N, C-alpha and C positions, 0 to 999 in steps of 0.2 A: 668234477669227474667227467670224463669224456663218454661219448655215446657208445663206444665199443664195450666199455666196462658195464654200462647199464644194460646193454643187450645181453652180455654174458650173465649178469644177475638173472635176467628174465629167462634165459635158456636153462640155467640151473634150477630155477623155480619150476619150470615146466617138467624137467627131467625128474625132479624130486617127487612130483605128483604121479609120474608114470609108474607102471608095475616094476620096472627095473630099479628105480630109485637112484641114489647117488653113491659113488664110491667114497671112501674115507678122504681121499685127496680132494675130491670135488666138494665135499662138506667143508673142509678147511678153506678151500678157495672161496666158497660162498660166504663163509663167516668173515673172511678178510675183506671181501668186496662189500659186504653189508656194512662193516665198520667204517670203511672208507667213504661209502655213500652217506652214512649218517653224519660223519665228521664234515663232509662237504655241505650238507644241508644246514648244519648248525653254523658253519662259517658264513654261509650266504645270509642266513637270518641275522646274525650278529652285525654283519656289514650293513644290512638294510636298516636295522634298528639304530645303528650309530648315525644314520642320516635321516632320522625321523624327528620331527618337531611337533609339539602340541601348540595349537593356536587357541588362546582364550577368547572370551567374548569381545574384548576391546581390540583384538587383532595382534596382540603381542605373542611372538614366537618364543617357545622355551624348548631347548634341546632335551631329549630324554636323558636321564641319568642312569648310570649302571647301579643296580642294586647290590648291596653288600651280601656276602655269604655265598654267592653262586647258586647254581641250580641244585635242586633236591634230586636225589637218585634213589 
């Protein structure tokens, strides 16, 4: 997610706290931007975990394995 979109999320958050609040269109925009942001964070985390290894006491590296079943919601 680029910096402009993150700035827009922050602008909308500030406006939501103001006395004027958000319009319906801005609420929809905020929801979409938040979903995109969360998806981006999840994707980055998965990428990081795919390149993570566990090192045991004897120095052997073991790549993390993906758990079955997926995330709980």
